[in-house]
C-alpha positions in Angstrom: -7.0 35.2 -3.4 -6.9 31.3 -3.3 -8.6 31.1 -5.8 -6.4 33.7 -8.1 -3.1 31.7 -7.1 -4.7 28.6 -8.6 -5.7 30.5 -11.9 -2.0 31.5 -12.2 -0.8 27.9 -11.9 -3.9 26.5 -14.0 -2.7 29.0 -17.0 1.0 28.5 -16.1 0.6 24.7 -16.3 -2.0 24.5 -19.8 0.8 26.8 -21.6 3.4 24.4 -21.4 1.3 21.4 -21.3 2.1 19.6 -24.6 2.4 15.8 -23.9 -1.8 15.0 -23.2 -4.3 13.8 -25.9 -7.0 16.1 -26.7 -9.8 14.3 -24.4 -7.0 15.2 -21.5 -6.7 18.4 -22.5 -10.5 19.0 -23.0 -11.0 17.8 -19.4 -8.1 20.4 -17.8 -9.5 22.9 -19.6 -12.8 22.5 -18.0 -10.9 21.9 -14.6 -9.5 25.1 -15.3 -12.6 26.8 -15.7 -14.1 25.5 -12.3 -11.0 26.9 -10.5 -12.2 30.2 -12.1 -15.5 30.6 -10.1 -14.2 28.8 -7.0 -15.7 25.2 -7.5 -12.5 22.9 -6.6 -14.8 20.1 -6.1 -15.8 19.8 -9.8 -12.7 21.0 -10.7 -11.0 17.8 -8.9 -13.5 15.3 -10.7 -12.3 16.6 -14.2 -8.6 16.1 -13.3 -9.5 11.9 -11.7 -10.9 11.5 -15.1 -7.2 12.7 -16.7 -5.9 10.8 -14.1 -8.0 7.6 -15.0 -7.1 7.5 -18.6 -3.6 9.1 -18.4 -2.4 7.5 -14.7 1.2 9.0 -15.0 0.1 12.7 -16.2 1.6 14.0 -13.2 0.5 17.3 -14.6 -2.7 16.7 -13.7 -2.0 15.1 -10.2 0.0 17.7 -9.0 -2.7 19.8 -10.0 -5.2 18.1 -7.7 -2.3 18.0 -5.1 -2.3 22.1 -5.2 -6.5 22.8 -5.3 -6.1 20.2 -2.2 -4.2 22.0 -0.1 -5.2 25.9 -1.1 -8.9 25.1 -0.7 -8.3 23.9 2.5 -9.9 26.6 5.1 -6.8 26.6 7.4 -4.6 26.9 4.5 -3.0 30.5 4.2 -3.1 32.5 0.9 0.7 32.4 -0.4 0.5 34.8 -3.6 0.3 38.3 -2.6 -2.1 40.3 -5.4 0.0 43.2 -5.3 3.1 41.4 -7.0 3.3 43.5 -10.3 5.7 40.8 -11.8 2.8 38.1 -11.3 -0.1 40.3 -12.7 2.1 41.0 -15.7 2.8 37.5 -16.2 -0.9 37.0 -16.1 -2.3 39.4 -18.3 0.8 37.9 -20.9 -0.9 34.9 -20.6 -4.2 36.0 -21.3 -2.8 37.7 -24.4 -0.9 34.6 -25.5 2.6 36.4 -25.0 5.0 33.4 -23.7 8.1 35.4 -24.1 6.4 38.7 -22.0 5.2 36.1 -19.4 8.8 34.5 -19.0 10.0 38.1 -19.0 7.7 39.3 -16.4 8.6 36.6 -14.0 12.3 37.0 -14.9 12.5 40.6 -13.9 13.2 40.4 -10.7 15.7 37.4 -10.0 15.4 38.2 -5.9 11.9 37.7 -5.8 10.1 34.4 -4.6 7.0 34.2 -6.5 8.8 34.7 -9.8 11.5 32.0 -9.0 9.0 29.7 -8.1 6.6 30.1 -10.7 9.1 29.9 -13.7 10.2 26.8 -12.0 6.8 25.6 -12.2 7.0 27.0 -16.0 9.7 25.4 -17.2 9.4 22.4 -15.0 5.2 21.6 -17.6 7.6 22.8 -20.4 9.6 19.6 -19.7 12.8 21.7 -19.4 13.4 19.9 -16.4 16.9 21.6 -16.0 16.1 25.2 -16.2 13.1 24.5 -13.5 15.4 22.9 -11.7 17.6 26.1 -11.4 14.6 28.0 -10.7 13.3 26.2 -7.9 16.7 26.3 -6.2 16.6 29.9 -6.6 13.0 29.5 -4.7 14.9 27.6 -2.1 17.3 29.8 -1.3 14.8 32.9 -1.0 12.2 30.7 1.1 13.9 27.5 2.6 11.0 26.8 4.6 8.3 26.6 1.4 7.7 22.8 0.8 6.5 22.8 -2.8 9.8 24.3 -4.3 11.3 20.6 -2.6 8.4 18.7 -4.5 9.4 20.8 -7.9 12.9 19.7 -7.3 12.2 16.1 -6.9 10.1 15.8 -10.1 12.7 17.8 -12.5 15.6 15.6 -11.5 13.2 12.4 -12.0 12.6 14.0 -15.2 16.0 14.2 -15.6 16.0 10.3 -14.7 18.1 11.5 -11.6 16.1 9.3 -9.4 18.7 9.7 -6.7 18.5 13.4 -6.0 15.0 13.4 -6.9 14.9 10.8 -4.0 16.7 13.1 -1.5 14.5 16.5 -2.3 11.6 14.3 -1.9 12.7 13.1 1.3 12.9 17.0 2.3 9.3 17.5 1.2 7.8 14.6 3.0 8.3 15.9 6.5 6.5 18.9 5.8 3.4 17.7 4.4 3.1 13.8 6.0 -0.3 12.9 5.0 0.6 13.6 1.2 -0.2 10.3 -0.7 1.3 12.1 -3.8 4.2 12.3 -2.3 4.4 9.0 -1.2 3.9 7.5 -4.4 6.4 9.8 -5.7 8.9 8.3 -3.3 7.6 4.6 -4.6 8.3 5.6 -7.6 11.8 6.4 -7.3 12.9 3.9 -5.1 11.3 1.1 -7.6 13.5 3.0 -10.3 16.8 2.7 -8.0 15.8 -0.8 -7.2 14.8 0.0 -3.7 11.7 -2.9 -3.9 11.4 -3.0 0.2 11.3 0.8 0.8 9.1 1.2 -2.8 6.6 -1.2 -1.2 6.4 0.6 1.9 5.4 4.0 0.2 3.1 2.8 -1.7 1.0 0.7 0.7 1.4 4.8 2.6 0.2 6.4 -0.2 -2.6 3.7 -1.0 -4.1 4.1 2.1 -3.9 7.5 2.4 -6.2 7.2 -1.2 -6.8 4.7 -3.5 -6.0 6.3 -6.7 -5.9 4.2 -10.0 -2.3 5.8 -10.7 -1.3 4.3 -7.4 -2.3 1.2 -8.2 -0.4 1.0 -11.3 2.9 1.7 -9.3 1.6 -0.9 -7.3 1.5 -3.6 -9.4 4.8 -2.5 -10.8 6.5 -3.3 -7.9 4.8 -7.0 -7.6 6.1 -7.1 -10.9 9.7 -6.1 -10.0 9.5 -8.5 -6.8 8.9 -11.0 -9.1 5.2 -11.8 -8.0 4.2 -11.9 -11.7 0.9 -13.6 -10.8 -0.3 -11.0 -8.4 1.0 -8.1 -10.1 -0.7 -9.6 -13.2 -3.8 -9.9 -11.1 -3.8 -6.4 -10.3 -3.0 -5.4 -14.0 -6.2 -7.2 -15.4 -8.3 -5.2 -12.8 -7.1 -1.9 -13.8 -7.1 -2.7 -17.2 -10.7 -3.0 -17.5 -11.0 1.0 -16.6 -7.2 1.9 -17.8 -6.5 1.3 -21.4 -2.7 2.8 -21.3 0.4 1.5 -23.2 2.0 1.2 -19.5 -0.6 -1.5 -18.3 -0.7 -3.5 -21.2 3.2 -3.6 -20.9 3.3 -4.7 -18.0 1.1 -7.3 -18.6 3.0 -8.7 -21.4 6.0 -9.0 -19.6 4.1 -10.5 -16.5 2.6 -12.8 -19.1 6.2 -13.3 -20.5 7.6 -14.4 -17.2 4.6 -17.2 -16.3 5.6 -18.2 -20.1 2.3 -17.6 -21.7 3.6 -16.4 -24.5 0.4 -15.5 -26.5 -1.5 -13.9 -24.4 2.2 -12.1 -24.0 2.1 -11.0 -27.6 -1.3 -9.8 -27.5 -0.7 -7.5 -24.5 2.6 -6.0 -25.8 0.6 -5.7 -29.6 -1.7 -3.1 -27.4 0.8 -1.1 -26.0 2.8 -0.6 -28.8 -0.3 0.5 -30.6 -0.6 3.2 -27.7 2.6 4.5 -27.2 5.3 5.0 -30.2 7.8 6.1 -27.2 9.0 3.1 -25.5 11.5 1.6 -27.9 12.1 -1.7 -26.0 8.4 -3.2 -26.4 9.2 -4.0 -30.4 12.8 -5.8 -29.2 10.8 -7.6 -26.5 7.9 -8.5 -28.8 9.8 -9.9 -31.3 11.8 -11.8 -28.6 8.6 -13.3 -27.2 7.6 -14.0 -31.2 10.5 -15.8 -31.3 9.9 -18.3 -28.3 6.5 -19.0 -29.4 7.8 -20.2 -32.6 10.4 -22.6 -31.4 7.6 -23.9 -29.5 
């Protein structure tokens, strides 16, 4: 029963996950295959590999979180195999019919699981506003199902409404007080809102529970925001030995810039620019630092 639940979620995630590189997509497929055979430990290992390459890959982090919760022998099954809409959606995904999948889940707007899984589907399609509407329907149908609040928090974060995201993650955490993932998310939301002390407290809680690479990156970003550039740089330098992402090099460059080490700042921002074509601020910062270096 639990295995069938996670498999449905894997299929829904994979049909909408379009922002990963080829390696992480392969790892996600391998993880999903392990789930099919109930090998959750091995699935988790491949999800960890994804997070090493892409520390901010919430798809992998969320699936790992779900596997951890459902594979717990004390956890109760939360999806009935008699739900014809879910069965139809499952079959539609196997046949590659996305429209039919949506139609099957949309057939009964008063069915909690149909609404919740539609929320998941639209969230992983990056259609955050549509996903939020279905998560809200799920909350109305089953107010005590914590994952709906987590979904809403991530939707509003995706829309950069961090205040609303914070309000929903605050509703989720009392249901799962040992969720390192939730504390890390709240740390990120507080950081984006400028609540540095709260962000620091939350990331410390997350790291105390599990020293995940993505959490260490958030910690470094918080230290940068606090103005502790030396410590932030030390932590980022350690991270860069295992994680070569645009965000790591971006913050290394920003720390160097703040410490007036313009040469290293340019080198690190150049790496960040090569690894990302989505951050339009990087080129402007690169040119700003280059101009300062030329004036020396």
